[in-house]
CHARMM internal coordinates of N, CA and C (Angstrom, degrees):
IC EDIT
DIST 1 N 1 CA 1.4564
DIST 1 CA 1 C 1.5303
ANGL 1 N 1 CA 1 C 111.55
DIST 1 C 2 N 1.3080
ANGL 1 CA 1 C 2 N 117.85
DIHE 1 N 1 CA 1 C 2 N -15.09
DIST 2 N 2 CA 1.4605
ANGL 1 C 2 N 2 CA 119.37
DIHE 1 CA 1 C 2 N 2 CA -178.63
DIST 2 CA 2 C 1.5259
ANGL 2 N 2 CA 2 C 112.03
DIHE 1 C 2 N 2 CA 2 C -77.10
DIST 2 C 3 N 1.3247
ANGL 2 CA 2 C 3 N 119.08
DIHE 2 N 2 CA 2 C 3 N -14.65
DIST 3 N 3 CA 1.4616
ANGL 2 C 3 N 3 CA 121.98
DIHE 2 CA 2 C 3 N 3 CA 179.40
DIST 3 CA 3 C 1.5224
ANGL 3 N 3 CA 3 C 111.74
DIHE 2 C 3 N 3 CA 3 C -80.44
DIST 3 C 4 N 1.3268
ANGL 3 CA 3 C 4 N 117.59
DIHE 3 N 3 CA 3 C 4 N -25.99
DIST 4 N 4 CA 1.4617
ANGL 3 C 4 N 4 CA 121.28
DIHE 3 CA 3 C 4 N 4 CA -175.25
DIST 4 CA 4 C 1.5301
ANGL 4 N 4 CA 4 C 113.10
DIHE 3 C 4 N 4 CA 4 C -60.86
DIST 4 C 5 N 1.3380
ANGL 4 CA 4 C 5 N 120.25
DIHE 4 N 4 CA 4 C 5 N -45.66
DIST 5 N 5 CA 1.4716
ANGL 4 C 5 N 5 CA 119.21
DIHE 4 CA 4 C 5 N 5 CA 177.21
DIST 5 CA 5 C 1.5290
ANGL 5 N 5 CA 5 C 112.85
DIHE 4 C 5 N 5 CA 5 C -62.47
DIST 5 C 6 N 1.3208
ANGL 5 CA 5 C 6 N 116.99
DIHE 5 N 5 CA 5 C 6 N -35.78
DIST 6 N 6 CA 1.4629
ANGL 5 C 6 N 6 CA 119.91
DIHE 5 CA 5 C 6 N 6 CA 178.09
DIST 6 CA 6 C 1.5211
ANGL 6 N 6 CA 6 C 110.92
DIHE 5 C 6 N 6 CA 6 C -64.96
DIST 6 C 7 N 1.3272
ANGL 6 CA 6 C 7 N 116.43
DIHE 6 N 6 CA 6 C 7 N -41.45
DIST 7 N 7 CA 1.4665
ANGL 6 C 7 N 7 CA 120.97
DIHE 6 CA 6 C 7 N 7 CA 179.39
DIST 7 CA 7 C 1.5244
ANGL 7 N 7 CA 7 C 109.62
DIHE 6 C 7 N 7 CA 7 C -64.26
DIST 7 C 8 N 1.3192
ANGL 7 CA 7 C 8 N 117.93
DIHE 7 N 7 CA 7 C 8 N -42.34
DIST 8 N 8 CA 1.4669
ANGL 7 C 8 N 8 CA 121.15
DIHE 7 CA 7 C 8 N 8 CA 178.41
DIST 8 CA 8 C 1.5255
ANGL 8 N 8 CA 8 C 111.47
DIHE 7 C 8 N 8 CA 8 C -63.31
DIST 8 C 9 N 1.3208
ANGL 8 CA 8 C 9 N 117.18
DIHE 8 N 8 CA 8 C 9 N -39.43
DIST 9 N 9 CA 1.4648
ANGL 8 C 9 N 9 CA 120.27
DIHE 8 CA 8 C 9 N 9 CA 178.45
DIST 9 CA 9 C 1.5281
ANGL 9 N 9 CA 9 C 111.22
DIHE 8 C 9 N 9 CA 9 C -66.67
DIST 9 C 10 N 1.3180
ANGL 9 CA 9 C 10 N 117.31
DIHE 9 N 9 CA 9 C 10 N -39.16
DIST 10 N 10 CA 1.4608
ANGL 9 C 10 N 10 CA 120.76
DIHE 9 CA 9 C 10 N 10 CA 178.49
DIST 10 CA 10 C 1.5300
ANGL 10 N 10 CA 10 C 110.29
DIHE 9 C 10 N 10 CA 10 C -66.51
DIST 10 C 11 N 1.3247
ANGL 10 CA 10 C 11 N 117.14
DIHE 10 N 10 CA 10 C 11 N -44.55
DIST 11 N 11 CA 1.4687
ANGL 10 C 11 N 11 CA 120.88
DIHE 10 CA 10 C 11 N 11 CA 178.47
DIST 11 CA 11 C 1.5221
ANGL 11 N 11 CA 11 C 110.04
DIHE 10 C 11 N 11 CA 11 C -61.66
DIST 11 C 12 N 1.3253
ANGL 11 CA 11 C 12 N 117.79
DIHE 11 N 11 CA 11 C 12 N -42.88
DIST 12 N 12 CA 1.4629
ANGL 11 C 12 N 12 CA 121.29
DIHE 11 CA 11 C 12 N 12 CA 177.48
DIST 12 CA 12 C 1.5147
ANGL 12 N 12 CA 12 C 112.59
DIHE 11 C 12 N 12 CA 12 C -61.97
DIST 12 C 13 N 1.3222
ANGL 12 CA 12 C 13 N 117.07
DIHE 12 N 12 CA 12 C 13 N -41.87
DIST 13 N 13 CA 1.4614
ANGL 12 C 13 N 13 CA 121.29
DIHE 12 CA 12 C 13 N 13 CA 178.25
DIST 13 CA 13 C 1.5216
ANGL 13 N 13 CA 13 C 111.61
DIHE 12 C 13 N 13 CA 13 C -64.30
DIST 13 C 14 N 1.3283
ANGL 13 CA 13 C 14 N 116.48
DIHE 13 N 13 CA 13 C 14 N -42.04
DIST 14 N 14 CA 1.4637
ANGL 13 C 14 N 14 CA 120.37
DIHE 13 CA 13 C 14 N 14 CA 178.39
DIST 14 CA 14 C 1.5278
ANGL 14 N 14 CA 14 C 110.46
DIHE 13 C 14 N 14 CA 14 C -64.00
DIST 14 C 15 N 1.3176
ANGL 14 CA 14 C 15 N 117.54
DIHE 14 N 14 CA 14 C 15 N -43.11
DIST 15 N 15 CA 1.4666
ANGL 14 C 15 N 15 CA 120.59
DIHE 14 CA 14 C 15 N 15 CA 178.20
DIST 15 CA 15 C 1.5268
ANGL 15 N 15 CA 15 C 111.52
DIHE 14 C 15 N 15 CA 15 C -64.42
DIST 15 C 16 N 1.3205
ANGL 15 CA 15 C 16 N 117.73
DIHE 15 N 15 CA 15 C 16 N -36.19
DIST 16 N 16 CA 1.4628
ANGL 15 C 16 N 16 CA 121.57
DIHE 15 CA 15 C 16 N 16 CA 176.79
DIST 16 CA 16 C 1.5230
ANGL 16 N 16 CA 16 C 110.98
DIHE 15 C 16 N 16 CA 16 C -64.44
DIST 16 C 17 N 1.3191
ANGL 16 CA 16 C 17 N 116.63
DIHE 16 N 16 CA 16 C 17 N -45.16
DIST 17 N 17 CA 1.4676
ANGL 16 C 17 N 17 CA 120.76
DIHE 16 CA 16 C 17 N 17 CA 179.18
DIST 17 CA 17 C 1.5270
ANGL 17 N 17 CA 17 C 110.44
DIHE 16 C 17 N 17 CA 17 C -63.90
DIST 17 C 18 N 1.3201
ANGL 17 CA 17 C 18 N 116.88
DIHE 17 N 17 CA 17 C 18 N -42.39
DIST 18 N 18 CA 1.4698
ANGL 17 C 18 N 18 CA 120.29
DIHE 17 CA 17 C 18 N 18 CA 178.05
DIST 18 CA 18 C 1.5241
ANGL 18 N 18 CA 18 C 110.38
DIHE 17 C 18 N 18 CA 18 C -62.97
DIST 18 C 19 N 1.3204
ANGL 18 CA 18 C 19 N 117.89
DIHE 18 N 18 CA 18 C 19 N -40.61
DIST 19 N 19 CA 1.4621
ANGL 18 C 19 N 19 CA 121.52
DIHE 18 CA 18 C 19 N 19 CA 178.86
DIST 19 CA 19 C 1.5138
ANGL 19 N 19 CA 19 C 112.80
DIHE 18 C 19 N 19 CA 19 C -62.98
DIST 19 C 20 N 1.3249
ANGL 19 CA 19 C 20 N 116.94
DIHE 19 N 19 CA 19 C 20 N -42.48
DIST 20 N 20 CA 1.4639
ANGL 19 C 20 N 20 CA 120.69
DIHE 19 CA 19 C 20 N 20 CA 177.91
DIST 20 CA 20 C 1.5242
ANGL 20 N 20 CA 20 C 109.81
DIHE 19 C 20 N 20 CA 20 C -66.37
DIST 20 C 21 N 1.3282
ANGL 20 CA 20 C 21 N 116.80
DIHE 20 N 20 CA 20 C 21 N -42.14
DIST 21 N 21 CA 1.4560
ANGL 20 C 21 N 21 CA 121.40
DIHE 20 CA 20 C 21 N 21 CA 179.33
DIST 21 CA 21 C 1.5296
ANGL 21 N 21 CA 21 C 111.11
DIHE 20 C 21 N 21 CA 21 C -62.69
DIST 21 C 22 N 1.3155
ANGL 21 CA 21 C 22 N 117.52
DIHE 21 N 21 CA 21 C 22 N -38.21
DIST 22 N 22 CA 1.4739
ANGL 21 C 22 N 22 CA 121.62
DIHE 21 CA 21 C 22 N 22 CA -178.30
DIST 22 CA 22 C 1.5279
ANGL 22 N 22 CA 22 C 111.60
DIHE 21 C 22 N 22 CA 22 C -69.15
DIST 22 C 23 N 1.3269
ANGL 22 CA 22 C 23 N 118.81
DIHE 22 N 22 CA 22 C 23 N -21.98
DIST 23 N 23 CA 1.4574
ANGL 22 C 23 N 23 CA 120.94
DIHE 22 CA 22 C 23 N 23 CA 176.38
DIST 23 CA 23 C 1.5196
ANGL 23 N 23 CA 23 C 111.02
DIHE 22 C 23 N 23 CA 23 C -64.24
DIST 23 C 24 N 1.3450
ANGL 23 CA 23 C 24 N 116.28
DIHE 23 N 23 CA 23 C 24 N -32.20
DIST 24 N 24 CA 1.4563
ANGL 23 C 24 N 24 CA 120.57
DIHE 23 CA 23 C 24 N 24 CA -177.57
DIST 24 CA 24 C 1.5203
ANGL 24 N 24 CA 24 C 112.67
DIHE 23 C 24 N 24 CA 24 C -91.13
DIST 24 C 25 N 1.3274
ANGL 24 CA 24 C 25 N 117.70
DIHE 24 N 24 CA 24 C 25 N -33.38
DIST 25 N 25 CA 1.4540
ANGL 24 C 25 N 25 CA 120.39
DIHE 24 CA 24 C 25 N 25 CA -174.22
DIST 25 CA 25 C 1.5371
ANGL 25 N 25 CA 25 C 111.78
DIHE 24 C 25 N 25 CA 25 C -97.25
DIST 25 C 26 N 1.2999
ANGL 25 CA 25 C 26 N 119.00
DIHE 25 N 25 CA 25 C 26 N -6.40
DIST 26 N 26 CA 1.4508
ANGL 25 C 26 N 26 CA 121.99
DIHE 25 CA 25 C 26 N 26 CA -173.89
DIST 26 CA 26 C 1.5162
ANGL 26 N 26 CA 26 C 115.60
DIHE 25 C 26 N 26 CA 26 C -76.79
DIST 26 C 27 N 1.3046
ANGL 26 CA 26 C 27 N 119.08
DIHE 26 N 26 CA 26 C 27 N 0.85
DIST 27 N 27 CA 1.4647
ANGL 26 C 27 N 27 CA 121.24
DIHE 26 CA 26 C 27 N 27 CA -176.90
DIST 27 CA 27 C 1.5248
ANGL 27 N 27 CA 27 C 111.29
DIHE 26 C 27 N 27 CA 27 C -123.56
DIST 27 C 28 N 1.3142
ANGL 27 CA 27 C 28 N 117.40
DIHE 27 N 27 CA 27 C 28 N 45.04
DIST 28 N 28 CA 1.4603
ANGL 27 C 28 N 28 CA 120.87
DIHE 27 CA 27 C 28 N 28 CA -179.20
DIST 28 CA 28 C 1.5279
ANGL 28 N 28 CA 28 C 110.85
DIHE 27 C 28 N 28 CA 28 C -77.12
DIST 28 C 29 N 1.3294
ANGL 28 CA 28 C 29 N 116.91
DIHE 28 N 28 CA 28 C 29 N 152.66
DIST 29 N 29 CA 1.4656
ANGL 28 C 29 N 29 CA 119.51
DIHE 28 CA 28 C 29 N 29 CA 173.84
DIST 29 CA 29 C 1.5284
ANGL 29 N 29 CA 29 C 109.31
DIHE 28 C 29 N 29 CA 29 C -62.89
DIST 29 C 30 N 1.2949
ANGL 29 CA 29 C 30 N 117.43
DIHE 29 N 29 CA 29 C 30 N 135.14
DIST 30 N 30 CA 1.4552
ANGL 29 C 30 N 30 CA 121.76
DIHE 29 CA 29 C 30 N 30 CA -177.30
DIST 30 CA 30 C 1.5189
ANGL 30 N 30 CA 30 C 112.44
DIHE 29 C 30 N 30 CA 30 C 106.02
DIST 30 C 31 N 1.3274
ANGL 30 CA 30 C 31 N 117.90
DIHE 30 N 30 CA 30 C 31 N -16.31
DIST 31 N 31 CA 1.4560
ANGL 30 C 31 N 31 CA 120.82
DIHE 30 CA 30 C 31 N 31 CA 173.42
DIST 31 CA 31 C 1.5336
ANGL 31 N 31 CA 31 C 108.13
DIHE 30 C 31 N 31 CA 31 C -73.66
DIST 31 C 32 N 1.3075
ANGL 31 CA 31 C 32 N 116.60
DIHE 31 N 31 CA 31 C 32 N 139.21
DIST 32 N 32 CA 1.4638
ANGL 31 C 32 N 32 CA 121.72
DIHE 31 CA 31 C 32 N 32 CA -173.66
DIST 32 CA 32 C 1.5285
ANGL 32 N 32 CA 32 C 109.35
DIHE 31 C 32 N 32 CA 32 C -97.31
DIST 32 C 33 N 1.3262
ANGL 32 CA 32 C 33 N 116.41
DIHE 32 N 32 CA 32 C 33 N 129.04
DIST 33 N 33 CA 1.4639
ANGL 32 C 33 N 33 CA 122.34
DIHE 32 CA 32 C 33 N 33 CA 178.84
DIST 33 CA 33 C 1.5249
ANGL 33 N 33 CA 33 C 108.55
DIHE 32 C 33 N 33 CA 33 C -128.41
DIST 33 C 34 N 1.3345
ANGL 33 CA 33 C 34 N 116.67
DIHE 33 N 33 CA 33 C 34 N 124.91
DIST 34 N 34 CA 1.4576
ANGL 33 C 34 N 34 CA 122.67
DIHE 33 CA 33 C 34 N 34 CA 174.03
DIST 34 CA 34 C 1.5192
ANGL 34 N 34 CA 34 C 108.30
DIHE 33 C 34 N 34 CA 34 C -110.28
DIST 34 C 35 N 1.3291
ANGL 34 CA 34 C 35 N 117.04
DIHE 34 N 34 CA 34 C 35 N 124.93
DIST 35 N 35 CA 1.4654
ANGL 34 C 35 N 35 CA 121.50
DIHE 34 CA 34 C 35 N 35 CA 177.03
DIST 35 CA 35 C 1.5128
ANGL 35 N 35 CA 35 C 108.19
DIHE 34 C 35 N 35 CA 35 C -121.63
DIST 35 C 36 N 1.3127
ANGL 35 CA 35 C 36 N 115.98
DIHE 35 N 35 CA 35 C 36 N 124.88
DIST 36 N 36 CA 1.4608
ANGL 35 C 36 N 36 CA 121.32
DIHE 35 CA 35 C 36 N 36 CA 178.06
DIST 36 CA 36 C 1.5295
ANGL 36 N 36 CA 36 C 107.40
DIHE 35 C 36 N 36 CA 36 C -143.59
DIST 36 C 37 N 1.3054
ANGL 36 CA 36 C 37 N 116.58
DIHE 36 N 36 CA 36 C 37 N 106.16
DIST 37 N 37 CA 1.4641
ANGL 36 C 37 N 37 CA 120.29
DIHE 36 CA 36 C 37 N 37 CA -179.33
DIST 37 CA 37 C 1.5123
ANGL 37 N 37 CA 37 C 110.92
DIHE 36 C 37 N 37 CA 37 C 65.64
DIST 37 C 38 N 1.3350
ANGL 37 CA 37 C 38 N 115.90
DIHE 37 N 37 CA 37 C 38 N -124.21
DIST 38 N 38 CA 1.4690
ANGL 37 C 38 N 38 CA 121.44
DIHE 37 CA 37 C 38 N 38 CA -179.79
DIST 38 CA 38 C 1.5211
ANGL 38 N 38 CA 38 C 112.32
DIHE 37 C 38 N 38 CA 38 C -91.35
DIST 38 C 39 N 1.3201
ANGL 38 CA 38 C 39 N 118.39
DIHE 38 N 38 CA 38 C 39 N 3.35
DIST 39 N 39 CA 1.4573
ANGL 38 C 39 N 39 CA 122.01
DIHE 38 CA 38 C 39 N 39 CA -175.62
DIST 39 CA 39 C 1.5273
ANGL 39 N 39 CA 39 C 110.49
DIHE 38 C 39 N 39 CA 39 C -106.92
DIST 39 C 40 N 1.3160
ANGL 39 CA 39 C 40 N 116.47
DIHE 39 N 39 CA 39 C 40 N 133.47
DIST 40 N 40 CA 1.4573
ANGL 39 C 40 N 40 CA 122.63
DIHE 39 CA 39 C 40 N 40 CA 175.34
DIST 40 CA 40 C 1.5190
ANGL 40 N 40 CA 40 C 108.43
DIHE 39 C 40 N 40 CA 40 C -128.57
DIST 40 C 41 N 1.3284
ANGL 40 CA 40 C 41 N 116.13
DIHE 40 N 40 CA 40 C 41 N 127.14
DIST 41 N 41 CA 1.4613
ANGL 40 C 41 N 41 CA 121.67
DIHE 40 CA 40 C 41 N 41 CA 177.76
DIST 41 CA 41 C 1.5206
ANGL 41 N 41 CA 41 C 106.94
DIHE 40 C 41 N 41 CA 41 C -117.44
DIST 41 C 42 N 1.3305
ANGL 41 CA 41 C 42 N 116.10
DIHE 41 N 41 CA 41 C 42 N 128.91
DIST 42 N 42 CA 1.4538
ANGL 41 C 42 N 42 CA 122.33
DIHE 41 CA 41 C 42 N 42 CA -173.80
DIST 42 CA 42 C 1.5222
ANGL 42 N 42 CA 42 C 109.33
DIHE 41 C 42 N 42 CA 42 C -122.59
DIST 42 C 43 N 1.3341
ANGL 42 CA 42 C 43 N 117.17
DIHE 42 N 42 CA 42 C 43 N 123.43
DIST 43 N 43 CA 1.4701
ANGL 42 C 43 N 43 CA 123.27
DIHE 42 CA 42 C 43 N 43 CA 176.47
DIST 43 CA 43 C 1.5270
ANGL 43 N 43 CA 43 C 108.43
DIHE 42 C 43 N 43 CA 43 C -114.83
DIST 43 C 44 N 1.3357
ANGL 43 CA 43 C 44 N 118.22
DIHE 43 N 43 CA 43 C 44 N 101.48
DIST 44 N 44 CA 1.4755
ANGL 43 C 44 N 44 CA 120.71
DIHE 43 CA 43 C 44 N 44 CA -176.51
DIST 44 CA 44 C 1.5277
ANGL 44 N 44 CA 44 C 112.63
DIHE 43 C 44 N 44 CA 44 C -83.36
DIST 44 C 45 N 1.3307
ANGL 44 CA 44 C 45 N 116.87
DIHE 44 N 44 CA 44 C 45 N 65.94
DIST 45 N 45 CA 1.4681
ANGL 44 C 45 N 45 CA 121.72
DIHE 44 CA 44 C 45 N 45 CA -175.57
DIST 45 CA 45 C 1.5351
ANGL 45 N 45 CA 45 C 110.78
DIHE 44 C 45 N 45 CA 45 C -62.47
DIST 45 C 46 N 1.3261
ANGL 45 CA 45 C 46 N 117.61
DIHE 45 N 45 CA 45 C 46 N -54.94
DIST 46 N 46 CA 1.4650
ANGL 45 C 46 N 46 CA 121.52
DIHE 45 CA 45 C 46 N 46 CA -176.97
DIST 46 CA 46 C 1.5247
ANGL 46 N 46 CA 46 C 110.68
DIHE 45 C 46 N 46 CA 46 C -65.69
DIST 46 C 47 N 1.3122
ANGL 46 CA 46 C 47 N 117.61
DIHE 46 N 46 CA 46 C 47 N -37.93
DIST 47 N 47 CA 1.4621
ANGL 46 C 47 N 47 CA 121.21
DIHE 46 CA 46 C 47 N 47 CA 178.18
DIST 47 CA 47 C 1.5262
ANGL 47 N 47 CA 47 C 110.31
DIHE 46 C 47 N 47 CA 47 C -60.66
DIST 47 C 48 N 1.3126
ANGL 47 CA 47 C 48 N 117.13
DIHE 47 N 47 CA 47 C 48 N -43.13
DIST 48 N 48 CA 1.4700
ANGL 47 C 48 N 48 CA 120.70
DIHE 47 CA 47 C 48 N 48 CA 178.92
DIST 48 CA 48 C 1.5269
ANGL 48 N 48 CA 48 C 111.43
DIHE 47 C 48 N 48 CA 48 C -64.46
DIST 48 C 49 N 1.3336
ANGL 48 CA 48 C 49 N 117.07
DIHE 48 N 48 CA 48 C 49 N -38.68
DIST 49 N 49 CA 1.4644
ANGL 48 C 49 N 49 CA 120.40
DIHE 48 CA 48 C 49 N 49 CA 178.56
DIST 49 CA 49 C 1.5258
ANGL 49 N 49 CA 49 C 110.11
DIHE 48 C 49 N 49 CA 49 C -65.54
DIST 49 C 50 N 1.3285
ANGL 49 CA 49 C 50 N 117.67
DIHE 49 N 49 CA 49 C 50 N -43.66
DIST 50 N 50 CA 1.4672
ANGL 49 C 50 N 50 CA 121.11
DIHE 49 CA 49 C 50 N 50 CA 179.43
DIST 50 CA 50 C 1.5215
ANGL 50 N 50 CA 50 C 110.74
DIHE 49 C 50 N 50 CA 50 C -63.46
DIST 50 C 51 N 1.3167
ANGL 50 CA 50 C 51 N 117.44
DIHE 50 N 50 CA 50 C 51 N -44.48
DIST 51 N 51 CA 1.4724
ANGL 50 C 51 N 51 CA 121.06
DIHE 50 CA 50 C 51 N 51 CA 179.21
DIST 51 CA 51 C 1.5258
ANGL 51 N 51 CA 51 C 110.07
DIHE 50 C 51 N 51 CA 51 C -63.45
DIST 51 C 52 N 1.3210
ANGL 51 CA 51 C 52 N 117.87
DIHE 51 N 51 CA 51 C 52 N -39.96
DIST 52 N 52 CA 1.4623
ANGL 51 C 52 N 52 CA 121.53
DIHE 51 CA 51 C 52 N 52 CA 178.68
DIST 52 CA 52 C 1.5194
ANGL 52 N 52 CA 52 C 111.58
DIHE 51 C 52 N 52 CA 52 C -62.88
DIST 52 C 53 N 1.3201
ANGL 52 CA 52 C 53 N 117.06
DIHE 52 N 52 CA 52 C 53 N -43.39
DIST 53 N 53 CA 1.4634
ANGL 52 C 53 N 53 CA 120.61
DIHE 52 CA 52 C 53 N 53 CA 179.22
DIST 53 CA 53 C 1.5255
ANGL 53 N 53 CA 53 C 110.68
DIHE 52 C 53 N 53 CA 53 C -65.00
DIST 53 C 54 N 1.3196
ANGL 53 CA 53 C 54 N 117.32
DIHE 53 N 53 CA 53 C 54 N -44.70
DIST 54 N 54 CA 1.4679
ANGL 53 C 54 N 54 CA 120.88
DIHE 53 CA 53 C 54 N 54 CA -179.68
DIST 54 CA 54 C 1.5230
ANGL 54 N 54 CA 54 C 110.88
DIHE 53 C 54 N 54 CA 54 C -62.83
DIST 54 C 55 N 1.3287
ANGL 54 CA 54 C 55 N 117.71
DIHE 54 N 54 CA 54 C 55 N -45.43
DIST 55 N 55 CA 1.4631
ANGL 54 C 55 N 55 CA 120.37
DIHE 54 CA 54 C 55 N 55 CA 179.38
DIST 55 CA 55 C 1.5219
ANGL 55 N 55 CA 55 C 111.36
DIHE 54 C 55 N 55 CA 55 C -65.59
DIST 55 C 56 N 1.3282
ANGL 55 CA 55 C 56 N 117.96
DIHE 55 N 55 CA 55 C 56 N -38.27
DIST 56 N 56 CA 1.4625
ANGL 55 C 56 N 56 CA 120.97
DIHE 55 CA 55 C 56 N 56 CA 177.10
DIST 56 CA 56 C 1.5226
ANGL 56 N 56 CA 56 C 110.88
DIHE 55 C 56 N 56 CA 56 C -61.49
DIST 56 C 57 N 1.3284
ANGL 56 CA 56 C 57 N 117.03
DIHE 56 N 56 CA 56 C 57 N -43.15
DIST 57 N 57 CA 1.4602
ANGL 56 C 57 N 57 CA 120.27
DIHE 56 CA 56 C 57 N 57 CA 178.48
DIST 57 CA 57 C 1.5308
ANGL 57 N 57 CA 57 C 111.76
DIHE 56 C 57 N 57 CA 57 C -65.31
DIST 57 C 58 N 1.3250
ANGL 57 CA 57 C 58 N 116.71
DIHE 57 N 57 CA 57 C 58 N -41.18
DIST 58 N 58 CA 1.4694
ANGL 57 C 58 N 58 CA 120.67
DIHE 57 CA 57 C 58 N 58 CA 179.70
DIST 58 CA 58 C 1.5267
ANGL 58 N 58 CA 58 C 110.68
DIHE 57 C 58 N 58 CA 58 C -63.78
DIST 58 C 59 N 1.3473
ANGL 58 CA 58 C 59 N 116.78
DIHE 58 N 58 CA 58 C 59 N -47.65
DIST 59 N 59 CA 1.4688
ANGL 58 C 59 N 59 CA 119.56
DIHE 58 CA 58 C 59 N 59 CA -178.27
DIST 59 CA 59 C 1.5233
ANGL 59 N 59 CA 59 C 111.78
DIHE 58 C 59 N 59 CA 59 C -69.59
DIST 59 C 60 N 1.3162
ANGL 59 CA 59 C 60 N 116.91
DIHE 59 N 59 CA 59 C 60 N -32.64
DIST 60 N 60 CA 1.4648
ANGL 59 C 60 N 60 CA 120.11
DIHE 59 CA 59 C 60 N 60 CA 175.94
DIST 60 CA 60 C 1.5288
ANGL 60 N 60 CA 60 C 109.87
DIHE 59 C 60 N 60 CA 60 C -65.30
DIST 60 C 61 N 1.3282
ANGL 60 CA 60 C 61 N 116.17
DIHE 60 N 60 CA 60 C 61 N -43.38
DIST 61 N 61 CA 1.4566
ANGL 60 C 61 N 61 CA 121.49
DIHE 60 CA 60 C 61 N 61 CA 179.02
DIST 61 CA 61 C 1.5319
ANGL 61 N 61 CA 61 C 110.93
DIHE 60 C 61 N 61 CA 61 C -63.86
DIST 61 C 62 N 1.3371
ANGL 61 CA 61 C 62 N 116.44
DIHE 61 N 61 CA 61 C 62 N -44.49
DIST 62 N 62 CA 1.4681
ANGL 61 C 62 N 62 CA 119.96
DIHE 61 CA 61 C 62 N 62 CA -179.80
DIST 62 CA 62 C 1.5221
ANGL 62 N 62 CA 62 C 111.56
DIHE 61 C 62 N 62 CA 62 C -69.40
DIST 62 C 63 N 1.3355
ANGL 62 CA 62 C 63 N 117.54
DIHE 62 N 62 CA 62 C 63 N -30.35
DIST 63 N 63 CA 1.4522
ANGL 62 C 63 N 63 CA 120.95
DIHE 62 CA 62 C 63 N 63 CA -179.93
DIST 63 CA 63 C 1.5134
ANGL 63 N 63 CA 63 C 113.31
DIHE 62 C 63 N 63 CA 63 C -69.39
DIST 63 C 64 N 1.2950
ANGL 63 CA 63 C 64 N 118.23
DIHE 63 N 63 CA 63 C 64 N -20.73
DIST 64 N 64 CA 1.4652
ANGL 63 C 64 N 64 CA 121.42
DIHE 63 CA 63 C 64 N 64 CA 179.77
DIST 64 CA 64 C 1.5211
ANGL 64 N 64 CA 64 C 112.11
DIHE 63 C 64 N 64 CA 64 C -75.01
DIST 64 C 65 N 1.3315
ANGL 64 CA 64 C 65 N 118.05
DIHE 64 N 64 CA 64 C 65 N -16.19
DIST 65 N 65 CA 1.4556
ANGL 64 C 65 N 65 CA 120.96
DIHE 64 CA 64 C 65 N 65 CA -179.02
DIST 65 CA 65 C 1.5251
ANGL 65 N 65 CA 65 C 113.48
DIHE 64 C 65 N 65 CA 65 C -88.26
DIST 65 C 66 N 1.3101
ANGL 65 CA 65 C 66 N 117.43
DIHE 65 N 65 CA 65 C 66 N -3.89
DIST 66 N 66 CA 1.4739
ANGL 65 C 66 N 66 CA 119.51
DIHE 65 CA 65 C 66 N 66 CA -179.20
DIST 66 CA 66 C 1.5016
ANGL 66 N 66 CA 66 C 111.42
DIHE 65 C 66 N 66 CA 66 C -83.09
END
COOR INIT
IC SEED 1 N 1 CA 1 C
IC BUILD
């Protein structure tokens, strides 16, 4: 049971880092934004593609060491 708090802290730290990173990368050209009155809808299409490519490269690189 002593490992569970450590795992929660690591997950929280990773989510914090991802949140800070998304502040900078979340406004790429190609992302779709609809603004109408007080409502804003944001579709980060290009951001998702970039994140997918980066994660694929990282996991591919890490998979070669097994």
